[in-house]
C-alpha positions in Angstrom: 37.8 -30.3 78.7 38.7 -33.9 78.0 41.6 -35.1 80.2 44.8 -36.5 78.8 44.9 -40.1 79.9 48.3 -41.3 81.1 49.8 -44.6 82.2 53.0 -44.5 84.3 55.6 -47.3 84.0 58.5 -47.3 86.5 59.9 -50.1 88.7 60.0 -47.8 91.7 56.5 -47.5 93.3 57.4 -44.3 95.2 58.6 -42.7 91.9 55.3 -43.6 90.2 53.3 -42.3 93.2 55.2 -39.0 93.2 54.8 -38.5 89.5 51.1 -39.4 89.7 50.5 -36.9 92.5 52.3 -34.2 90.6 50.5 -34.7 87.3 47.0 -35.1 88.8 47.3 -31.7 90.5 46.5 -30.5 86.9 42.8 -30.6 86.1 43.3 -31.8 82.5 45.7 -34.8 83.3 44.6 -38.2 84.6 46.8 -41.2 85.5 44.6 -44.2 84.6 47.1 -47.0 85.1 50.6 -48.0 86.4 53.1 -50.6 85.6 56.4 -51.9 87.1 58.2 -53.0 83.9 57.9 -52.9 80.2 55.9 -56.1 79.8 53.3 -54.8 82.3 53.3 -51.4 80.6 52.4 -53.0 77.3 49.7 -55.1 78.9 48.2 -52.1 80.6 48.3 -50.0 77.4 46.6 -52.9 75.5 43.8 -52.9 78.1 43.4 -49.2 78.7 44.7 -47.5 75.5 46.0 -44.3 77.2 46.8 -41.2 75.3 50.4 -41.3 76.6 52.6 -44.0 78.1 55.3 -42.6 80.3 58.2 -45.1 80.4 61.2 -45.3 82.7 64.1 -46.1 80.4 65.5 -48.8 82.7 63.1 -51.4 84.0 63.4 -55.2 84.7 62.2 -57.8 82.2 61.7 -55.2 79.5 63.2 -51.7 79.3 61.3 -48.6 78.4 63.0 -48.4 75.0 61.9 -51.9 74.2 58.4 -51.2 75.3 58.2 -48.0 73.2 59.3 -50.0 70.1 56.5 -52.5 70.7 53.8 -50.0 71.7 52.2 -49.6 68.3 51.5 -53.3 68.2 49.2 -53.2 71.2 47.9 -49.6 71.2 48.6 -47.8 68.0 47.2 -44.4 69.1 49.2 -44.3 72.4 52.3 -42.2 72.3 55.4 -43.0 74.3 57.3 -40.6 76.5 60.7 -41.8 77.8 61.7 -40.6 81.3 65.4 -41.1 82.2 68.3 -40.0 84.4 70.6 -40.0 81.4 71.1 -37.2 78.9 73.6 -39.1 76.7 73.2 -38.9 73.0 73.1 -42.7 72.7 69.9 -43.0 74.8 68.2 -40.1 73.2 68.8 -41.5 69.7 67.7 -44.9 70.8 64.5 -43.4 72.1 64.0 -41.6 68.7 64.6 -44.9 66.9 62.1 -46.7 69.1 59.4 -44.3 68.0 59.1 -42.3 71.3 57.4 -38.9 71.0 59.5 -37.4 73.8 62.4 -37.7 76.1 62.6 -36.0 79.5 65.1 -36.2 82.3 64.0 -37.2 85.8 65.0 -33.9 87.2 62.6 -32.1 84.9 60.3 -29.7 86.8 56.6 -29.9 86.8 56.0 -27.1 84.3 58.2 -28.8 81.6 56.7 -32.2 82.3 53.2 -30.9 81.9 54.2 -29.0 78.8 55.8 -32.1 77.3 52.6 -34.1 77.8 50.4 -31.5 76.2 52.8 -31.1 73.2 52.8 -34.8 72.7 49.0 -35.1 73.0 48.8 -32.4 70.3 50.9 -34.7 68.0 54.2 -33.0 68.4 57.5 -34.4 69.7 59.1 -33.0 72.8 62.7 -33.4 73.9 63.9 -31.4 76.9 66.5 -28.7 76.5 69.2 -30.9 77.9 68.8 -33.5 75.1 67.6 -31.4 72.2 71.1 -31.0 70.7 71.5 -34.8 70.3 68.3 -35.0 68.4 69.0 -31.9 66.3 72.5 -33.3 65.5 71.0 -36.6 64.3 68.5 -34.8 62.0 71.2 -32.4 60.7 73.6 -35.2 60.0 71.0 -37.3 58.2 69.5 -34.5 56.1 72.9 -32.9 55.3 73.5 -35.9 53.0 70.5 -34.8 50.9 70.3 -31.1 51.4 72.3 -28.7 53.6 69.7 -26.0 53.9 66.1 -25.8 55.2 63.5 -28.0 53.4 60.7 -25.7 54.2 60.4 -22.2 55.7 56.9 -21.1 56.5 58.3 -18.4 58.7 60.1 -16.5 56.0 63.5 -16.5 57.8 66.3 -14.6 56.1 69.4 -16.5 54.9 71.3 -15.1 57.9 68.5 -16.1 60.3 68.5 -19.6 59.0 72.3 -19.8 59.4 72.0 -18.6 63.0 69.2 -21.0 63.8 71.2 -24.0 62.6 74.1 -22.9 64.8 71.7 -22.6 67.8 70.3 -26.0 67.1 73.9 -27.3 67.1 74.4 -25.8 70.5 76.8 -23.0 69.4 77.0 -20.2 72.0 76.2 -16.6 70.9 79.9 -15.6 71.3 81.0 -18.3 68.9 78.3 -17.5 66.4 79.3 -13.9 66.5 82.9 -14.7 66.0 82.3 -17.0 63.1 80.0 -14.5 61.3 82.1 -11.5 62.1 79.3 -9.8 64.0 78.8 -8.5 67.6 77.1 -10.6 70.3 74.3 -8.0 70.5 73.6 -8.4 66.7 73.3 -12.2 67.2 71.0 -11.7 70.1 68.8 -9.4 67.9 68.7 -12.0 65.2 67.7 -14.7 67.7 65.0 -12.5 69.1 63.7 -11.9 65.5 63.8 -15.7 64.8 61.8 -16.4 67.9 59.3 -13.7 67.1 58.7 -15.1 63.6 58.4 -18.6 64.9 56.1 -17.4 67.7 58.1 -19.0 70.5 59.4 -17.5 73.8 62.7 -19.3 74.3 65.5 -21.3 72.6 64.2 -24.7 73.8 60.8 -24.0 72.1 62.6 -22.7 69.0 64.7 -25.9 68.7 61.7 -28.2 69.4 59.6 -26.3 66.8 62.3 -26.5 64.2 62.7 -30.2 64.7 58.9 -31.0 64.9 58.2 -29.1 61.7 61.2 -30.5 59.8 62.7 -27.1 59.2 66.2 -28.6 59.2 
């Protein structure tokens, strides 16, 4: 199996070494380069052309967001993954605008980190559960000006399932969904289970990511 080639950019050496050790414990991941700021990151990407460039959002000389925006100029096939301590909507949307394929928080566990890298390598975008709502809200607000319903539905969701999925993407708790629709919480839970089954996902985070990645909203 061909390994996913990764370059790590973070101004803290210990952080880079820790991430490198964690990722390289996976047989299909390989860290092929490191950088201490955005300028170095672009230079390394230009030289090595990794599959994925992991960028700390805040670095001296050039930030991760700036580097992500310029990445296509030096290595068009490399995808950027932003790593940050901040889950604010502002940073998430800036990462999206910069062309990043993903946004993870620094307290993300190994399982989600590896999952994000593999999703991005496959051409999908990945935003951790803590920041998915900001991304979903941006897409909903933008597309609601054109059309307030789903553009495509390869999963044959019912009208009620689509309605519930949009509420879930907006971060609405089951109790509030149930109250707004005049249904019981158990009924809403059943609908959510059916939605995940149709979309072939196992949890709400994957459901939101899939809906966003496939432009369902």
